[in-house]
C-alpha positions as CSV (number, residue, x, y, z in Angstrom):
1,M,35.2,25.6,-31.4
2,A,33.7,24.2,-28.2
3,V,30.6,25.7,-26.8
4,S,30.0,25.5,-23.0
5,L,26.7,24.3,-21.6
6,D,24.5,26.8,-19.8
7,D,25.0,25.1,-16.4
8,F,27.5,22.5,-15.1
9,A,29.1,21.4,-11.9
10,P,31.1,20.6,-9.8
11,F,34.5,21.8,-10.7
12,D,37.5,23.2,-8.7
13,A,37.4,26.6,-10.5
14,G,35.4,28.6,-13.0
15,S,31.7,29.0,-13.3
16,G,31.2,25.3,-12.5
17,A,32.7,25.7,-9.1
18,D,29.9,28.0,-7.9
19,V,27.6,25.2,-6.8
20,A,24.8,26.8,-4.7
21,E,21.9,24.9,-3.2
22,A,19.7,25.0,-6.3
23,E,22.5,23.6,-8.5
24,W,23.2,20.9,-6.0
25,R,19.5,19.9,-5.9
26,K,19.4,19.8,-9.7
27,M,22.5,17.6,-9.9
28,M,22.0,15.3,-7.0
29,G,18.2,14.8,-7.5
30,H,19.2,12.6,-10.5
31,T,21.1,10.1,-8.3
32,R,18.3,8.6,-6.3
33,D,14.5,8.7,-6.0
34,D,13.0,10.3,-2.9
35,G,12.4,8.1,0.0
36,V,13.8,6.3,3.0
37,I,17.2,4.9,2.5
38,A,17.0,1.1,2.8
39,R,19.6,-0.7,4.9
40,R,18.9,-4.1,3.4
41,T,17.5,-5.4,0.2
42,A,14.2,-6.7,1.6
43,P,12.4,-6.3,5.0
44,V,12.4,-9.3,7.2
45,D,8.9,-10.5,8.4
46,G,8.4,-9.7,12.0
47,E,11.4,-7.4,12.1
48,S,11.5,-3.6,11.4
49,P,15.0,-2.4,10.7
50,N,15.8,1.2,11.6
51,E,14.5,2.9,8.5
52,L,12.5,5.8,9.9
53,E,9.5,3.6,10.7
54,I,6.5,5.5,12.2
55,Y,4.7,3.7,14.9
56,A,2.3,4.2,17.9
57,N,2.0,2.2,21.1
58,S,-0.9,3.7,23.0
59,T,1.2,6.2,25.0
60,G,-1.0,9.2,24.3
61,M,-1.7,11.5,21.3
62,N,1.6,10.9,19.6
63,V,3.5,8.7,17.2
64,K,7.2,7.8,17.2
65,A,9.8,7.7,14.4
66,K,12.6,5.1,14.6
67,P,16.2,6.1,13.6
68,G,17.0,6.0,9.9
69,E,18.0,8.0,6.8
70,V,16.0,9.8,4.1
71,W,16.7,11.3,0.7
72,I,14.5,14.2,-0.6
73,Q,15.3,16.0,-3.9
74,G,19.0,15.6,-3.5
75,H,19.1,16.4,0.2
76,W,20.0,13.8,2.8
77,G,18.9,13.6,6.5
78,E,19.4,11.2,9.3
79,C,17.6,10.6,12.5
80,T,20.0,9.0,14.9
81,F,17.7,8.8,17.9
82,E,14.0,8.0,18.1
83,K,11.7,11.0,17.8
84,T,8.2,11.6,19.2
85,L,5.7,13.5,17.1
86,A,2.6,15.1,18.7
87,I,-0.9,14.4,17.3
88,T,-3.5,17.1,17.5
89,A,-6.5,16.4,19.8
90,A,-9.2,14.2,18.3
91,N,-12.4,15.7,17.0
92,P,-15.3,14.7,19.4
93,T,-17.6,13.7,16.5
94,N,-15.8,12.6,13.4
95,P,-12.6,10.7,12.7
96,R,-9.8,12.1,10.6
97,I,-6.6,10.9,8.9
98,D,-3.3,12.7,9.6
99,R,-0.2,12.2,7.5
100,V,3.4,12.0,8.8
101,V,5.8,13.4,6.3
102,A,9.5,13.9,5.9
103,R,10.2,17.4,4.5
104,A,13.1,19.2,2.8
105,D,12.7,22.9,3.7
106,F,14.5,24.9,1.1
107,V,13.8,28.2,2.9
108,N,14.9,27.3,6.4
109,N,17.6,24.9,5.1
110,R,16.8,21.7,6.9
111,V,15.3,18.2,6.7
112,E,12.6,17.5,9.2
113,L,9.6,15.3,10.2
114,D,6.2,16.7,10.7
115,V,2.5,15.7,11.0
116,L,-0.1,17.2,8.6
117,T,-3.4,17.3,10.4
118,G,-6.4,16.0,8.4
119,T,-9.9,17.2,8.3
120,P,-12.5,15.4,10.4
121,S,-15.2,13.7,8.3
122,T,-17.4,10.7,8.2
123,S,-15.2,9.6,5.3
124,P,-11.8,11.1,6.1
125,V,-8.9,11.3,3.6
126,A,-5.3,12.0,4.2
127,P,-4.1,15.6,3.6
128,S,-2.2,16.3,0.5
129,M,1.6,17.1,0.6
130,A,3.4,20.2,-0.5
131,Q,5.9,19.8,-3.3
132,N,7.1,23.2,-4.6
133,S,10.1,25.5,-4.8
134,S,9.9,26.2,-1.0
135,I,9.4,22.8,0.5
136,W,9.2,19.2,-0.7
137,E,7.3,16.6,1.4
138,I,7.3,12.8,1.0
139,P,4.9,10.4,2.8
140,M,6.0,8.4,5.8
141,A,2.7,7.1,7.4
142,Q,-1.0,7.7,7.7
143,V,-2.5,8.0,11.2
144,R,-6.2,7.4,11.8
145,V,-7.5,9.6,14.6
146,D,-10.9,8.2,15.6
147,A,-13.4,10.5,17.2
148,G,-12.8,11.3,20.9
149,V,-9.7,9.1,21.4
150,T,-7.0,10.1,23.8
151,T,-4.3,7.8,22.6
152,I,-3.1,6.4,19.3
153,A,-3.0,2.6,19.1
154,A,-0.5,0.6,17.0
155,N,-3.1,-0.5,14.4
156,K,-4.1,3.1,13.6
157,V,-0.8,3.7,11.8
158,T,-0.4,2.7,8.1
159,D,3.1,2.7,6.7
160,E,3.6,4.9,3.6
161,R,7.4,4.8,3.4
162,R,9.1,4.3,0.0
163,R,12.3,2.3,0.6
164,R,15.0,3.3,-1.9
165,G,18.2,1.5,-2.9
166,V,19.5,-1.0,-5.4
167,G,17.2,-4.0,-5.7
168,V,15.2,-3.2,-2.5
169,F,11.6,-4.2,-1.9
170,N,8.8,-2.7,0.2
171,H,6.2,-4.9,1.8
172,F,3.0,-4.5,3.7
173,D,0.2,-6.5,5.1
174,P,-2.5,-6.3,2.4
175,P,-6.2,-6.2,3.2
176,L,-8.7,-8.6,1.5
177,Y,-12.3,-7.3,1.6
178,Y,-15.7,-8.4,0.5
179,E,-18.0,-5.6,-0.5
180,G,-21.4,-6.7,0.7
181,S,-24.7,-7.2,-1.1
182,T,-25.0,-3.7,-2.5
183,F,-22.9,-3.4,-5.7
184,G,-20.8,-0.3,-5.7
185,S,-20.9,0.3,-1.9
186,L,-17.2,-0.6,-1.6
187,N,-17.8,-1.6,2.0
188,E,-14.6,-2.9,3.5
189,N,-15.6,-6.2,5.2
190,V,-12.6,-8.3,6.1
191,V,-12.4,-11.7,4.5
192,N,-11.7,-14.4,7.1
193,L,-8.8,-16.4,5.7
194,G,-8.9,-18.8,8.6
195,S,-6.3,-20.2,11.1
196,G,-3.0,-21.0,9.5
197,S,-3.5,-18.5,6.7
198,A,-0.9,-16.1,5.3
199,K,-0.8,-12.9,3.2
200,Y,1.8,-10.5,2.0
201,C,2.5,-7.9,-0.6
202,R,6.0,-7.1,-1.9
203,W,6.5,-4.1,-4.2
204,F,8.9,-1.6,-5.5
205,I,8.5,1.5,-7.6
206,V,10.7,3.1,-10.3
207,G,9.5,6.6,-11.2
208,K,5.8,6.1,-11.8
209,I,6.0,2.3,-12.6
210,L,4.9,0.0,-9.8
211,Q,5.9,-3.7,-9.7
212,V,3.7,-5.5,-7.1
213,R,2.9,-9.0,-6.0
214,Y,0.1,-10.1,-3.6
215,D,-0.3,-13.5,-2.1
216,F,-3.3,-14.5,0.0
217,R,-3.4,-18.1,1.3
218,W,-6.4,-19.6,3.1
219,G,-6.0,-21.7,6.2
220,P,-6.7,-25.5,6.0
221,T,-9.8,-25.5,8.3
222,E,-12.9,-25.6,6.1
223,S,-15.3,-24.5,8.9
224,E,-13.4,-21.2,9.1
225,W,-13.7,-20.2,5.5
226,F,-16.0,-17.2,5.3
227,G,-18.2,-16.7,2.3
228,G,-19.3,-13.1,2.7
229,T,-21.3,-11.4,0.0
230,G,-20.3,-9.4,-3.1
231,R,-17.1,-8.5,-4.8
232,I,-13.6,-9.2,-3.5
233,F,-11.0,-6.6,-3.6
234,T,-7.6,-5.5,-2.1
235,K,-5.7,-2.2,-2.2
236,L,-2.5,-0.8,-3.6
237,P,0.2,0.1,-1.1
238,A,-0.8,3.1,1.0
239,G,-0.5,6.4,-0.8
240,L,-0.5,5.0,-4.3
241,K,-3.2,5.3,-6.9
242,A,-3.4,4.1,-10.5
243,A,-2.6,6.6,-13.1
244,P,-5.6,8.4,-14.7
245,T,-4.8,6.9,-18.1
246,G,-7.5,4.3,-18.4
247,D,-8.2,1.1,-16.4
248,H,-5.2,-1.2,-15.6
249,R,-5.0,-5.0,-15.5
250,L,-2.7,-7.3,-13.6
251,P,-2.4,-11.1,-14.1
252,A,-4.2,-13.1,-11.4
253,H,-4.2,-16.7,-10.4
254,L,-6.6,-18.5,-8.1
255,W,-6.0,-22.0,-6.8
256,T,-9.0,-23.5,-5.1
257,H,-8.9,-26.5,-2.7
258,S,-12.5,-27.4,-1.9
259,R,-14.9,-30.3,-1.5
260,D,-18.7,-30.8,-1.5
261,P,-20.1,-31.4,0.9
262,K,-17.7,-29.9,3.4
263,G,-16.0,-32.3,5.8
264,T,-16.9,-35.5,3.9
265,G,-16.6,-35.0,0.2
266,A,-13.4,-35.6,-1.8
267,F,-11.2,-32.6,-2.3
268,T,-10.9,-31.2,-5.8
269,D,-8.1,-28.8,-6.7
270,R,-8.5,-26.4,-9.6
271,D,-6.4,-23.6,-11.1
272,W,-8.1,-20.4,-12.4
273,L,-6.4,-17.8,-14.6
274,G,-7.8,-14.3,-14.5
275,T,-6.9,-10.6,-14.3
276,A,-7.2,-8.0,-11.6
277,L,-8.8,-4.7,-12.5
278,V,-7.3,-1.4,-11.1
279,P,-9.7,1.4,-12.2
280,W,-8.1,4.6,-13.3
281,A,-7.1,7.0,-10.4
282,S,-8.1,4.2,-7.9
283,E,-6.3,2.4,-5.1
284,R,-8.6,-0.7,-5.3
285,V,-7.7,-3.9,-7.0
286,F,-10.5,-6.2,-8.1
287,P,-9.7,-9.8,-9.2
288,F,-11.7,-11.2,-12.2
289,F,-12.1,-15.0,-12.9
290,P,-14.1,-17.3,-15.2
291,L,-17.7,-17.9,-14.1
292,S,-17.1,-21.7,-14.1
293,E,-15.2,-24.5,-15.7
294,S,-17.6,-24.6,-18.5
295,N,-18.0,-20.8,-19.0
296,C,-14.8,-18.8,-19.7
297,R,-16.5,-15.4,-19.5
298,I,-14.7,-13.5,-16.7
299,T,-16.4,-11.3,-14.1
300,W,-15.8,-9.9,-10.6
301,M,-14.6,-12.5,-8.1
302,R,-17.2,-13.2,-5.4
303,I,-17.2,-15.6,-2.5
304,D,-20.8,-15.5,-1.6
305,H,-22.1,-17.9,1.0
306,E,-23.0,-21.4,-0.2
307,V,-26.7,-20.9,0.5
308,S,-26.8,-17.5,-1.2
309,S,-29.0,-17.0,-4.2
310,S,-26.1,-15.4,-5.9
311,P,-23.5,-18.0,-7.0
312,A,-19.8,-17.6,-6.3
313,V,-17.3,-16.6,-9.0
314,P,-15.7,-18.8,-10.0
315,D,-18.3,-21.5,-9.4
316,V,-16.3,-24.5,-8.2
317,G,-19.4,-26.8,-8.2
318,G,-21.7,-27.9,-5.5
319,L,-23.6,-26.0,-2.8
320,D,-20.9,-26.6,-0.2
321,A,-17.8,-25.9,-2.3
322,F,-16.2,-22.5,-1.5
323,P,-14.0,-20.9,-4.2
324,E,-11.7,-19.2,-1.7
325,G,-10.0,-22.3,-0.2
326,G,-6.4,-22.3,-1.5
327,S,-4.5,-19.2,-2.7
328,L,-5.0,-16.0,-4.6
329,V,-2.0,-14.4,-6.3
330,I,-2.0,-11.0,-8.1
331,S,1.3,-9.9,-9.7
332,G,2.3,-7.4,-12.3
333,T,3.2,-3.9,-13.4
334,L,1.2,-0.8,-13.6
335,E,1.5,3.0,-13.9
336,V,0.7,5.1,-10.8
337,Q,0.2,8.8,-10.2
């Protein structure tokens, strides 16, 4: 004798025909992960398709949302016309980070966009999102509101959208920092890749598994290569942190194109295989490479200045030889929170 399951839907008649909101959410939530519905498989550099991109253009204390569609816990919503979202007045003393979210409101029965106002601080962080039986929020963008500002500039918005669809990629302009001379300070000093350089990061996420690829390419002009001091690091896409399940490692490859002395010596090309450390519950990605061609012990990548008392890692030989000339690629899979 057949035994009915405890819950099932949708059917024309019987108990399976009584599909209320909760049953619909339970059923349709399995069909697609939460996020912005992608309208193409991969973004085109220099072009932003209408996929609910959040942007600012220095027109006051606001950000704008382009048209697009979103999927949240089985609920669909579409913005057919551009929307303007107000940003609360800046704190006169400290900066803060606001977060733009898309929200499925299960109580008021609607899908909406909103701005979560952060807390002013010398080291601000984005506010957390609500995900419970009443509302479910997903990230769209972070907005840095510096102290005393009266308008939001374009470079103060960091994209946090998760593009969803079959075979789609997300991409962002990844940072590359050097820490400075104080180990552990995590100062974010921007590495100068030089004229003619390029960088990109493509990624997609399935559940809690992130597939990511970074590519940093230095420009050809030696005089523009900037040594800096201390460890090199980049970051995971905005809003993502490694799972708190131990440190994670990603394969890394560095190709160096350098000569000693600069400008007159012969170029030497070298390939270095290493790994990139993503500490548990962290957003930072630290590449590791061998100390030199004769010492395979790996440690933090450093591009210290050629006259520094601390040698660069990897040591490509010679006082004038910089290890950053060429390209740095980090690619692999890791678990995120």
